[in-house]
Backbone as a chain_set.jsonl record, in Angstrom:
{"seq": "XXXXXXXXXXXXXXXXXXXXXXXXXXXXXXXXXXXXXXXXXXXXXXXXXXXXXXXXXXXXXXXXXXXXXXXXXXXXXXXXXXXXXXXXXXXXXXXXXXXXXXXXXXXXXXXXXXXXXXXXXXXXXXXXXXXXXXXXXXXXXXXXXXXXXXXXXXXXXXXXXXXXXXXXXXXXXXX", "coords": {"N": [[58.114, -25.993, 59.551], [56.38, -23.468, 61.31], [54.171, -24.311, 63.75], [52.579, -22.626, 65.249], [51.667, -20.666, 63.566], [49.543, -21.827, 62.266], [47.525, -21.764, 64.135], [46.41, -19.289, 64.168], [44.558, -17.882, 61.936], [44.421, -15.249, 61.155], [46.85, -14.344, 60.742], [47.883, -13.357, 58.425], [47.04, -10.589, 56.841], [45.679, -7.927, 54.889], [44.508, -4.665, 54.417], [42.69, -1.807, 53.205], [42.741, 1.517, 54.47], [40.223, 2.66, 54.441], [38.521, 0.607, 54.667], [37.271, -0.543, 52.452], [37.994, -2.789, 51.212], [39.491, -5.967, 51.974], [42.041, -8.326, 52.547], [42.294, -11.554, 53.669], [44.419, -13.978, 54.48], [44.827, -14.275, 51.733], [42.24, -14.288, 50.737], [39.615, -12.372, 49.435], [37.732, -9.958, 51.107], [34.757, -8.204, 51.363], [32.204, -5.875, 52.018], [30.543, -3.833, 50.991], [31.524, -1.656, 52.357], [30.211, -1.272, 54.774], [30.006, -3.137, 56.84], [32.394, -4.64, 58.84], [33.246, -7.75, 59.112], [34.959, -9.821, 60.879], [36.511, -12.752, 59.881], [35.236, -16.053, 60.772], [37.077, -18.331, 62.759], [39.315, -16.858, 63.124], [41.474, -16.122, 65.762], [42.586, -14.067, 67.163], [42.676, -10.53, 67.314], [45.138, -8.647, 66.406], [47.479, -6.407, 68.087], [47.163, -2.999, 67.271], [45.957, -3.601, 64.821], [43.747, -2.452, 63.393], [44.145, 0.172, 63.916], [43.873, 3.692, 63.646], [42.294, 3.558, 61.41], [39.696, 4.162, 58.981], [36.746, 3.292, 59.912], [34.106, 0.882, 59.256], [30.486, 0.957, 59.459], [29.651, -0.99, 61.24], [31.295, -3.318, 63.305], [31.996, -6.669, 63.513], [32.94, -9.128, 65.674], [33.907, -12.386, 65.69], [32.913, -15.424, 67.502], [35.141, -17.02, 67.727], [37.319, -15.431, 68.248], [39.428, -14.706, 70.88], [41.138, -12.934, 71.944], [41.831, -9.508, 71.961], [44.005, -7.213, 70.836], [46.263, -4.662, 72.176], [45.461, -1.331, 71.438], [43.98, -2.097, 69.191], [41.733, -1.134, 67.659], [42.129, 1.547, 67.87], [41.725, 5.088, 67.655], [39.595, 5.362, 65.793], [37.937, 7.607, 64.794], [36.002, 8.706, 63.144], [32.569, 9.468, 62.357], [31.277, 7.179, 61.567], [31.564, 4.592, 62.67], [29.463, 2.883, 64.451], [28.377, 0.583, 65.698], [29.322, -2.183, 67.629], [29.849, -5.582, 67.711], [30.399, -8.281, 69.698], [30.822, -11.562, 69.616], [31.718, -13.722, 71.157], [33.582, -15.076, 73.982], [35.896, -12.972, 75.331], [38.994, -13.452, 76.364], [41.23, -11.952, 76.843], [41.733, -8.535, 76.751], [43.377, -5.951, 75.249], [45.154, -3.008, 76.424], [43.641, 0.118, 75.788], [42.152, -0.745, 73.565], [39.842, 0.076, 72.106], [40.209, 2.789, 72.068], [39.623, 6.241, 71.684], [37.332, 5.998, 70.004], [34.795, 7.445, 69.633], [32.182, 7.422, 68.597], [30.884, 5.041, 68.84], [27.871, 3.801, 69.391], [26.434, 1.641, 70.325], [27.184, -1.39, 71.927], [27.139, -4.763, 71.475], [27.224, -7.533, 73.402], [27.791, -11.014, 73.541], [28.702, -12.69, 75.396], [28.305, -14.549, 78.284], [29.762, -14.709, 80.578], [31.699, -12.474, 81.39], [35.119, -11.424, 81.118], [37.366, -9.392, 83.01], [38.241, -6.147, 81.796], [40.692, -3.697, 80.724], [40.442, -0.477, 82.284], [40.706, 1.614, 80.531], [39.892, 0.8, 78.053], [37.729, 1.668, 76.365], [38.049, 4.41, 76.389], [38.543, 7.98, 75.792], [40.583, 10.671, 74.47], [40.012, 13.291, 75.505], [38.937, 14.509, 73.205], [38.252, 16.837, 70.524], [35.518, 16.989, 68.616], [33.921, 17.895, 65.771], [30.521, 18.184, 64.901], [30.073, 17.905, 67.594], [31.699, 18.761, 69.729], [33.901, 19.129, 72.563], [34.97, 16.063, 73.901], [34.838, 14.158, 76.803], [37.196, 12.049, 78.592], [35.787, 9.882, 79.565], [33.602, 9.663, 77.913], [32.496, 7.585, 76.202], [31.783, 5.683, 78.12], [29.723, 6.92, 79.388], [27.851, 7.451, 77.37], [27.575, 5.353, 75.523], [25.628, 2.527, 74.756], [25.597, -0.485, 76.405], [24.852, -3.611, 75.551], [23.874, -6.614, 76.924], [23.724, -10.22, 77.415], [20.534, -11.588, 78.369], [19.933, -11.811, 81.808], [22.537, -11.349, 82.646], [23.312, -8.838, 83.422], [24.03, -7.995, 86.065], [26.468, -9.322, 86.36], [28.115, -7.99, 84.483], [28.0, -5.438, 85.57], [29.549, -5.792, 87.784], [32.052, -6.558, 86.98], [35.392, -5.872, 86.335], [36.265, -2.956, 84.504], [34.004, -3.168, 82.731], [32.223, -2.178, 84.516], [32.269, 0.546, 84.343], [30.49, 1.431, 82.424], [27.576, 3.284, 82.09], [25.118, 2.777, 81.015], [23.746, -0.024, 80.811], [22.065, -2.65, 79.353], [19.905, -5.487, 79.092], [19.456, -8.091, 76.638], [17.837, -10.439, 74.429], [19.845, -12.747, 73.191], [19.393, -14.798, 71.384], [17.308, -13.89, 69.831]], "CA": [[57.036, -25.012, 59.561], [55.976, -23.05, 62.659], [52.784, -24.716, 63.995], [51.813, -21.521, 65.84], [51.033, -19.909, 62.481], [48.289, -22.495, 61.934], [46.516, -21.5, 65.155], [45.857, -17.952, 64.005], [44.398, -17.62, 60.511], [44.498, -13.819, 60.875], [48.274, -14.062, 60.701], [48.223, -12.691, 57.185], [45.926, -9.779, 56.359], [45.952, -6.623, 54.309], [43.27, -3.938, 54.18], [42.921, -0.393, 53.01], [42.3, 2.251, 55.651], [38.802, 3.005, 54.335], [37.802, -0.657, 54.821], [36.466, -0.902, 51.298], [38.386, -4.153, 50.889], [40.38, -6.599, 52.937], [42.506, -9.652, 52.189], [42.636, -12.394, 54.81], [45.043, -15.195, 53.952], [44.65, -14.319, 50.293], [40.828, -14.238, 50.351], [39.072, -11.024, 49.37], [36.562, -9.74, 51.953], [34.185, -6.894, 51.073], [30.778, -5.819, 52.328], [29.995, -2.523, 50.672], [32.04, -0.657, 53.279], [29.251, -1.05, 55.854], [30.227, -4.075, 57.936], [33.63, -5.399, 58.894], [32.977, -9.009, 59.805], [36.197, -10.581, 60.935], [36.124, -14.136, 59.551], [35.267, -17.127, 61.765], [38.347, -19.038, 62.771], [40.322, -15.923, 63.624], [41.533, -16.26, 67.214], [43.136, -12.859, 67.784], [42.839, -9.289, 66.569], [46.442, -8.241, 66.91], [47.708, -5.017, 68.485], [47.207, -1.992, 66.2], [45.486, -4.168, 63.556], [42.886, -1.511, 62.692], [44.39, 1.504, 64.486], [43.874, 4.833, 62.726], [41.548, 3.221, 60.201], [38.375, 4.749, 58.815], [35.994, 2.043, 60.034], [32.775, 0.707, 58.709], [29.436, 1.286, 60.426], [29.546, -2.076, 62.207], [32.393, -4.276, 63.392], [31.553, -7.919, 64.128], [34.058, -9.965, 66.089], [33.293, -13.708, 65.848], [33.107, -16.153, 68.756], [36.452, -17.665, 67.754], [38.317, -14.472, 68.754], [39.526, -14.71, 72.341], [42.058, -11.873, 72.352], [41.874, -8.27, 71.179], [45.267, -6.611, 71.239], [46.421, -3.258, 72.539], [45.234, -0.351, 70.368], [43.491, -2.806, 68.0], [40.854, -0.26, 66.87], [42.415, 2.892, 68.365], [41.602, 6.266, 66.794], [38.548, 5.27, 64.772], [37.202, 8.772, 65.28], [34.961, 9.215, 62.258], [31.231, 9.217, 62.9], [30.668, 6.039, 60.896], [31.661, 3.372, 63.475], [28.39, 3.013, 65.434], [27.978, -0.649, 66.366], [30.334, -3.207, 67.849], [29.241, -6.845, 68.125], [31.391, -9.265, 70.111], [30.003, -12.77, 69.687], [32.239, -14.755, 72.04], [34.25, -14.73, 75.228], [37.207, -12.372, 75.17], [39.806, -13.771, 77.534], [42.195, -10.877, 77.07], [41.52, -7.295, 76.0], [44.55, -5.101, 75.419], [44.987, -1.612, 76.806], [43.233, 1.095, 74.767], [41.725, -1.479, 72.366], [38.88, 0.901, 71.367], [40.517, 4.151, 72.499], [39.265, 7.266, 70.701], [36.26, 5.542, 69.114], [33.714, 8.099, 70.369], [30.846, 7.334, 68.016], [30.261, 3.734, 69.067], [26.652, 4.08, 70.155], [25.935, 0.412, 70.938], [28.048, -2.564, 71.948], [26.387, -5.983, 71.763], [28.053, -8.619, 73.91], [27.083, -12.285, 73.628], [29.41, -13.431, 76.437], [27.558, -14.615, 79.537], [30.718, -14.693, 81.686], [32.729, -11.545, 80.924], [36.395, -11.235, 81.809], [37.688, -7.986, 83.255], [38.965, -5.447, 80.741], [41.318, -2.492, 81.257], [39.513, 0.641, 82.424], [40.881, 2.561, 79.431], [39.566, 0.116, 76.802], [36.82, 2.477, 75.536], [38.183, 5.819, 76.774], [38.899, 8.968, 74.769], [41.636, 11.589, 74.901], [39.466, 14.647, 75.528], [38.885, 14.905, 71.801], [37.291, 17.817, 70.028], [34.903, 16.437, 67.412], [32.885, 18.772, 65.228], [29.931, 19.33, 65.584], [29.745, 17.531, 68.963], [32.485, 19.559, 70.664], [34.899, 18.389, 73.338], [34.507, 14.821, 74.509], [35.633, 13.782, 77.965], [37.826, 10.731, 78.524], [34.793, 8.85, 79.878], [32.445, 9.892, 77.053], [31.866, 6.323, 75.78], [31.197, 5.007, 79.275], [28.484, 7.629, 79.73], [26.911, 7.576, 76.247], [27.436, 4.118, 74.742], [24.742, 1.521, 75.342], [26.182, -1.817, 76.466], [23.799, -4.62, 75.525], [24.424, -7.872, 77.424], [22.714, -11.289, 77.393], [19.534, -11.625, 79.437], [20.371, -12.447, 83.045], [23.958, -11.131, 82.931], [23.589, -7.428, 83.723], [24.744, -7.9, 87.345], [27.854, -9.754, 86.13], [28.83, -6.903, 83.819], [28.08, -4.315, 86.505], [30.519, -6.093, 88.833], [33.29, -7.047, 86.375], [36.332, -4.783, 86.053], [36.212, -2.295, 83.206], [32.608, -3.089, 82.283], [31.497, -1.416, 85.549], [32.284, 1.973, 83.99], [29.37, 1.764, 81.543], [26.408, 3.766, 82.831], [23.895, 2.354, 80.341], [23.814, -1.454, 80.518], [20.751, -3.237, 79.173], [19.888, -6.883, 78.69], [18.699, -8.427, 75.415], [17.785, -11.854, 74.105], [20.836, -13.014, 72.163], [18.829, -15.72, 70.387], [16.269, -13.231, 69.015]], "C": [[56.611, -24.747, 60.999], [54.492, -23.356, 62.861], [51.956, -23.596, 64.583], [51.136, -20.669, 64.772], [49.693, -20.515, 62.103], [47.175, -22.156, 62.917], [45.862, -20.131, 65.003], [45.724, -17.609, 62.524], [44.423, -16.136, 60.148], [45.949, -13.364, 60.8], [48.615, -13.176, 59.506], [47.017, -11.903, 56.679], [46.428, -8.447, 55.819], [44.604, -5.944, 54.115], [43.61, -2.496, 53.871], [42.266, 0.368, 54.154], [40.839, 2.701, 55.585], [37.918, 1.771, 54.467], [36.906, -0.972, 53.628], [36.846, -2.286, 50.785], [39.359, -4.651, 51.943], [40.779, -7.959, 52.386], [42.87, -10.383, 53.463], [43.136, -13.715, 54.246], [44.752, -15.366, 52.46], [43.212, -14.286, 49.814], [40.298, -12.819, 50.471], [37.797, -10.925, 50.204], [36.042, -8.34, 51.669], [32.699, -6.924, 51.393], [30.247, -4.409, 52.123], [30.414, -1.434, 51.655], [31.052, -0.318, 54.389], [29.534, -1.925, 57.065], [31.603, -4.708, 57.793], [33.337, -6.618, 59.745], [34.266, -9.81, 59.763], [35.832, -12.047, 60.752], [36.182, -15.094, 60.741], [36.597, -17.854, 61.643], [39.491, -18.164, 63.239], [40.303, -16.021, 65.145], [41.994, -14.988, 67.918], [43.087, -11.694, 66.806], [44.093, -8.664, 67.169], [46.499, -6.752, 67.263], [47.836, -4.142, 67.242], [46.644, -2.466, 64.864], [44.652, -3.178, 62.745], [43.033, -0.096, 63.251], [44.459, 2.541, 63.375], [43.153, 4.559, 61.413], [40.23, 3.981, 60.174], [37.4, 3.575, 58.796], [34.667, 2.049, 59.289], [31.759, 1.113, 59.768], [29.389, 0.269, 61.557], [30.791, -2.948, 62.143], [31.859, -5.491, 64.138], [32.777, -8.777, 64.402], [33.478, -11.345, 66.416], [33.646, -14.372, 67.179], [34.47, -16.816, 68.846], [37.548, -16.74, 68.276], [38.28, -14.481, 70.28], [40.444, -13.602, 72.853], [41.952, -10.696, 71.389], [43.062, -7.484, 71.703], [45.194, -5.134, 71.589], [46.252, -2.38, 71.305], [44.63, -0.959, 69.102], [42.638, -1.928, 67.091], [41.05, 1.21, 67.243], [42.271, 3.949, 67.266], [40.667, 6.079, 65.603], [37.548, 6.378, 65.085], [36.172, 9.327, 64.306], [33.602, 8.814, 62.817], [30.542, 8.021, 62.257], [30.606, 4.796, 61.768], [30.676, 3.468, 64.636], [28.149, 1.758, 66.269], [29.144, -1.626, 66.44], [29.615, -4.444, 68.364], [30.36, -7.82, 68.441], [30.633, -10.539, 70.446], [30.489, -13.812, 70.685], [32.88, -14.205, 73.293], [35.643, -14.184, 74.929], [37.985, -12.613, 76.457], [40.764, -12.633, 77.877], [41.913, -9.7, 76.148], [42.72, -6.4, 76.291], [44.186, -3.69, 75.847], [44.548, -0.801, 75.583], [42.713, 0.45, 73.471], [40.757, -0.679, 71.494], [39.008, 2.36, 71.79], [40.237, 5.127, 71.359], [38.344, 6.727, 69.603], [34.956, 6.121, 69.672], [32.317, 7.923, 69.804], [30.234, 5.943, 68.11], [29.042, 3.986, 69.95], [26.143, 2.837, 70.878], [26.978, -0.689, 70.813], [27.163, -3.746, 72.327], [27.371, -7.061, 72.184], [27.2, -9.889, 73.933], [27.695, -13.175, 74.706], [28.626, -13.382, 77.749], [28.459, -14.573, 80.767], [31.897, -13.794, 81.325], [33.992, -11.579, 81.785], [36.587, -9.739, 82.02], [38.458, -7.428, 82.064], [39.642, -4.227, 81.359], [40.315, -1.332, 81.298], [39.634, 1.66, 81.298], [40.502, 1.977, 78.071], [38.744, 0.986, 75.849], [36.936, 3.97, 75.849], [38.586, 6.691, 75.581], [39.933, 9.924, 75.342], [41.173, 13.042, 74.895], [39.47, 15.257, 74.131], [37.951, 16.083, 71.561], [36.8, 17.275, 68.691], [33.803, 17.393, 66.973], [31.757, 17.888, 64.696], [29.636, 19.069, 67.065], [30.439, 18.426, 69.978], [33.492, 18.694, 71.387], [34.272, 17.167, 74.001], [35.427, 14.488, 75.685], [36.211, 12.379, 77.787], [36.816, 9.613, 78.759], [33.523, 8.961, 79.025], [31.738, 8.586, 76.67], [31.178, 5.631, 76.943], [29.879, 5.655, 79.708], [27.432, 7.537, 78.625], [26.693, 6.316, 75.419], [26.541, 3.142, 75.493], [25.442, 0.165, 75.255], [25.052, -2.822, 76.596], [24.426, -5.966, 75.895], [23.332, -8.944, 77.439], [21.775, -11.228, 78.602], [20.078, -12.405, 80.632], [21.818, -12.187, 83.427], [24.309, -9.694, 83.326], [24.403, -7.279, 85.012], [26.206, -8.321, 87.202], [28.672, -8.635, 85.502], [29.011, -5.712, 84.763], [29.127, -4.548, 87.597], [31.854, -6.615, 88.293], [34.141, -5.863, 85.924], [36.281, -4.257, 84.636], [34.796, -2.112, 82.693], [31.783, -2.255, 83.268], [31.406, 0.065, 85.218], [31.097, 2.388, 83.118], [28.143, 2.127, 82.378], [25.093, 3.268, 82.245], [24.047, 0.901, 79.898], [22.395, -2.0, 80.456], [20.886, -4.685, 78.749], [19.075, -7.065, 77.404], [18.774, -9.928, 75.194], [18.709, -12.114, 72.923], [20.267, -13.88, 71.043], [17.836, -15.051, 69.44], [16.835, -12.624, 67.753]], "O": [[56.496, -25.67, 61.805], [53.642, -22.736, 62.222], [50.733, -23.604, 64.435], [50.131, -20.015, 65.051], [48.794, -19.798, 61.664], [45.998, -22.251, 62.568], [44.854, -19.854, 65.654], [46.669, -17.103, 61.919], [44.445, -15.792, 58.966], [46.243, -12.169, 60.795], [49.524, -12.35, 59.572], [46.075, -12.488, 56.145], [47.459, -7.925, 56.243], [43.648, -6.591, 53.687], [44.684, -2.012, 54.228], [41.306, -0.127, 54.745], [40.28, 3.089, 56.61], [36.694, 1.877, 54.388], [35.871, -1.617, 53.797], [36.103, -2.888, 50.01], [39.959, -3.879, 52.69], [39.948, -8.669, 51.82], [43.67, -9.887, 54.256], [42.388, -14.468, 53.623], [44.468, -16.469, 51.993], [42.969, -14.258, 48.607], [40.507, -12.15, 51.483], [36.879, -11.726, 50.025], [36.809, -7.378, 51.728], [32.013, -7.894, 51.072], [29.574, -3.86, 52.996], [29.743, -0.409, 51.774], [31.053, 0.805, 54.893], [29.324, -1.497, 58.2], [31.935, -5.251, 56.739], [33.197, -6.517, 60.964], [34.616, -10.4, 58.741], [34.918, -12.534, 61.417], [37.051, -14.975, 61.605], [37.162, -17.972, 60.556], [40.518, -18.665, 63.697], [39.233, -16.006, 65.752], [41.814, -14.844, 69.128], [43.411, -11.84, 65.627], [44.087, -8.209, 68.313], [45.683, -5.953, 66.804], [48.526, -4.496, 66.286], [46.838, -1.789, 63.855], [44.831, -3.075, 61.532], [42.143, 0.737, 63.076], [45.027, 2.3, 62.31], [43.378, 5.25, 60.42], [39.715, 4.392, 61.213], [37.244, 2.926, 57.762], [34.198, 3.067, 58.78], [32.133, 1.562, 60.851], [29.118, 0.624, 62.704], [31.279, -3.275, 61.062], [31.337, -5.373, 65.246], [33.543, -9.11, 63.498], [32.649, -11.467, 67.318], [34.556, -13.938, 67.885], [34.916, -17.144, 69.945], [38.6, -17.215, 68.705], [37.228, -14.288, 70.889], [40.517, -13.359, 74.057], [41.979, -10.863, 70.17], [43.111, -7.131, 72.881], [44.199, -4.458, 71.33], [46.832, -2.655, 70.254], [44.764, -0.372, 68.028], [42.801, -1.97, 65.872], [40.186, 2.034, 66.942], [42.642, 3.73, 66.113], [40.936, 6.593, 64.517], [36.451, 6.117, 65.577], [35.525, 10.329, 64.611], [33.508, 7.919, 63.657], [29.328, 7.869, 62.396], [29.674, 4.005, 61.623], [30.988, 4.049, 65.675], [27.755, 1.86, 67.431], [29.85, -1.863, 65.46], [28.861, -4.372, 69.334], [31.17, -8.153, 67.577], [29.896, -10.596, 71.431], [29.727, -14.716, 71.031], [32.74, -13.027, 73.623], [36.47, -14.875, 74.335], [37.67, -12.048, 77.505], [41.068, -12.387, 79.044], [41.861, -9.846, 74.926], [43.034, -6.127, 77.449], [43.057, -3.238, 75.658], [45.038, -1.023, 74.475], [42.828, 1.043, 72.399], [40.839, -0.747, 70.268], [38.011, 3.079, 71.86], [40.578, 4.86, 70.207], [38.564, 6.978, 68.418], [34.101, 5.368, 70.137], [31.345, 8.252, 70.484], [29.181, 5.689, 67.526], [29.177, 4.342, 71.12], [25.497, 2.947, 71.92], [27.573, -0.896, 69.755], [26.513, -3.732, 73.373], [28.246, -7.452, 71.412], [26.026, -9.846, 74.3], [27.243, -14.303, 74.902], [28.323, -12.304, 78.26], [27.967, -14.416, 81.885], [32.974, -14.288, 80.993], [33.935, -11.74, 83.004], [36.029, -8.923, 81.286], [39.223, -8.138, 81.411], [39.214, -3.761, 82.416], [39.443, -1.231, 80.435], [38.743, 2.493, 81.13], [40.765, 2.598, 77.041], [39.032, 1.034, 74.653], [35.995, 4.72, 75.591], [38.922, 6.189, 74.509], [40.134, 9.98, 76.555], [41.848, 13.916, 74.352], [39.945, 16.373, 73.918], [36.989, 16.295, 72.299], [37.579, 17.123, 67.75], [32.866, 17.662, 67.725], [32.063, 16.878, 64.062], [29.022, 19.905, 67.727], [29.836, 18.809, 70.981], [33.894, 17.645, 70.885], [33.188, 17.239, 74.58], [36.65, 14.536, 75.56], [35.762, 11.618, 76.931], [36.965, 8.518, 78.216], [32.485, 8.407, 79.386], [30.517, 8.485, 76.797], [30.105, 5.053, 76.774], [29.03, 5.007, 80.321], [26.237, 7.543, 78.918], [25.71, 6.229, 74.683], [26.676, 2.955, 76.703], [25.83, -0.278, 74.174], [24.375, -2.881, 77.623], [25.385, -6.407, 75.262], [22.146, -8.616, 77.472], [22.18, -10.864, 79.706], [20.61, -13.506, 80.488], [22.298, -12.734, 84.421], [25.479, -9.376, 83.539], [25.367, -6.514, 85.044], [27.084, -7.746, 87.846], [29.791, -8.36, 85.935], [30.054, -5.058, 84.753], [29.545, -3.601, 88.263], [32.697, -7.067, 89.068], [33.665, -4.97, 85.223], [36.257, -5.03, 83.678], [34.427, -1.018, 82.265], [30.756, -1.69, 82.892], [30.552, 0.767, 85.76], [30.739, 3.566, 83.077], [27.73, 1.372, 83.258], [24.059, 3.331, 82.91], [24.427, 0.625, 78.76], [21.617, -1.833, 81.395], [21.872, -5.064, 78.117], [18.145, -6.309, 77.12], [19.666, -10.601, 75.711], [18.397, -11.746, 71.791], [20.627, -13.705, 69.879], [17.551, -15.58, 68.366], [16.095, -12.038, 66.964]]}, "num_chains": 1, "name": "protein.A"}
């Protein structure tokens, strides 16, 4: 038996593109199609895992996840995906991980020591979205609020990729 399979419990998953249900290692996950909470213990969201999916309103990535693959949530362009919560330290973020996700209004980070991310992680492809109109490639960096732990704003403002966000605010993670 390959021991590497034991290190990543997200090795085996199935979901429908509307996120109304999901199977993780044979366990049914469902939250009324409002919140996708990736289960604790998952260490990686693989490349293209949720690409082209119709997401929920909120995606919660647990502290056990340390890697988000290339194009992991790419093309989640419906107006439902508003909130992204990343509870832990992401050591590696793949290129275009949240590419064409223009309606993410708030990202909550709980990491006090952010790693650099690719500059195209949250970019868009000059999309035309009705009724908003044309969105520039840097739309998310201008309009998405990046919430970071109290006392870490300067770190995010000086860490590659995160520096692109124009609206960085601190919040009390424990509250």
